[in-house]
N, C-alpha and C positions, 0 to 999 in steps of 0.2 A: 504494500500500499504506499510505503514512503516514497517510492519512485513515481507514483501516480498523483501525489498531492500537489496541488496548485498548477498542474499541467493544463487544466481547463481555463485557468484565469485569463489567458489572452482572448478568449471568446465570450467574455461576459457581456460585451455590447450586443450580442445576439439574443440574450436572455432578458426575462422580465424580472426586475428586482421586486422582492416581496419581503415584508417584515411581519414576524410572528411574535406573539407573546409566549411566555413560558407555558409548557404543557399543551401547546397547540398541536392538533393533528394535521400533518402536511399531506399525507395520503394514507389510505386504509388498504389492508390486505383484502385481496379478492376483487377490488374495484378495477374497472377497465382503465388502463393508463392513457394518458394524453401527453406524456412527456416525463422529463426527469429533472433533478435538482442538483445544484452546487451550493455547498455551505460556505458562505463568505465570513460570517461571524456568528458566534453563539454556540449552541450545542444541539446534537440530534441523536436520539437513540432509536435503534431498530427493534421492533417487536415482532415475534413470530407466534401466531395463534395456532395451537394444535387442534386436532380433529375433535377433542373433547372440550374445547373452549378455554384451555389453559394458555395464558399469555406468558411468554418468556423473552426477556431482553437478550438479544443475541449479539448486538454490536453498538458501538458508539462511533458515529461519523466524525472524523477530525475536520477542522477547518481546512478548506482547500480540497475537500473530497466530494465525490459524486454520491448521489443516492437516488434509488428508484429507477435505475436504468432499465429494469425489466418492464417498466411502464411505457417505453418508447414504442412508437408504431402500434398503439392500441393493444399492447400486451397487458395482461392483468398484473397488478402489484402483488408479489408473493409475500411481502411483509408489510408492516405499518411503520410509519415514521412519526415520532413525537419530539417536539423541542424540549430541551432540558433547561433552557434559559432564554431570555429574549434573543431572537436570532434574525439574521438577514440571509435569505437564500435567493438564488437566481433560478428561475424556471425556464427550461428549454422545451418548447413544443417540438412536435415531429417536423414541422416546417423549418424551425430554427436549426434543428440538427442536420437536416438535408442541406440547408444553405451553408452551415459551417463546414460540412464535409466537401461541399462543392468549391468553396473559396479556399479551404485549407485541408487538402487531402490527408495530411497526417493526423487530423483529428479523428478519422475513422479508425485508425489503429489505436489511438488513445481510448476511445470509447469501447471498442471491442475488448481491449486489455482490462478495462474496468469491469465489463460484464463477466469476463472469465474469472477474474479475481473474486467476485461475488459468488459465482457458482462453486468455486473451490472452498470459499469460506463456509458456505452451507454444508458441503461435503465433509469438511473437517469437524464442524460442530456435530454432525451425526456420528462421526467416528469416535468422538470423545464422550458422547452422552452416556455410554455404559461403563466408563472408567470410574475408579474411586473418586470420591468428592475432592480429596486433596489433590489428586492429579488434574482434575478439571479446573480447579482454582488456580493451580500453578500455570496451566496452559492459558487461562484467561488473562492472568496478570502479564505474562510474556507478550500476549497479543496486544494488550493495551499499552504496554511499555513500548512496543515496536511502532505501533501506529501513531501514538502521540509523541514519539521520539523524546521521552522524558521518563526518568526513573521514578518521578512522583506520579502515581496513577490516580486519576480523579474518579474514584468510585467509592461509595459508602457500603456498609455491610448489607443493608437491605437490598440494594441493587445487585450486589454480588450474589446474595441468596436467590434472587429471582432469575439470574442467569444460570446458576447451577441447578436450579429447581430443588432447593433444599431449604432447611430452616436457618434463620439468622443465628440461632444458638450454635449450630454446627459450623457455620462459617466463622463465628467469633472464636470458637475453640481452636480451630486450625490456625487462624491468624495469630492468636495469642501463643500458640506453640512455635510458630515461625518467628515471632518477635523475641521469644526467649532464646531461640537458637541463633539470633542475630541475622536472620535472613531478610527481615523487613522492619520498618519503623512505622508506627501509627500516629497520625496527627489528631488533634482535637477536632478538627473540621471533617474527619472522616477519610481524608486521603491516605493512600498507602504508598510508602516510599520503599522501593526495592533496594536493599543494602547489598544483596548477594545475587546478582542476575544469573550467574552461571549455575548456582545451586538450585534456584527456582526452576531454571530451564531443565536441569537434570531430573527434578521431580516431575515436570510436565511430560517429559519424553522417555521415561524409564522403561516403558513397555516397548520391546523390540519391534513389534508390528507398527508402532506409531513413529519410530525414529525415522527421520528423513522425509516424512511426508508434510511436516508443518510448513505453513507460510511464514512462520515468525522466527525460524532459526537463522 
């Protein structure tokens, strides 16, 4: 993801600038798409609704990233997107995408790479969903650390529990264990600082079948 961030910035003049309040729904899973979005400022979380109606937070879009690519050319949105803070996004309609690719042929490659990345992300989430909770948590920390390019991961324990689909108590126990081992530091504001990235990565990919498949190594 890091090599895709801000690559769409040169094309913002083709998009429609939109401002959202915190907790606003940008698009909903299952709706027919009419375009995609670029996060210029603020925050955006991606929600996946399971067949039994359970919502799971599966990703946080960094500034400079695209979202909702699956909604291009009338495709259905396969996830929902909700702002985590007051945000500024640019909306790109199908017509805008066609014009961008016509005027800037390299944009088609960027857009396709972003689509491929999202498909691989979903595949990786499925691969990890049956792993032990501690391994899932380590994987998620490494992913957020890599995407945001910062050892200070902006996620609280409640959001963490929703991603792993477990209780906040379980998340807290593992985080306290890691803190005592010197692997992480916990701030009063809920952020998590990774003190030993390699050790957390080792926990995330300790299963041989998962080694080498991650987007985040």
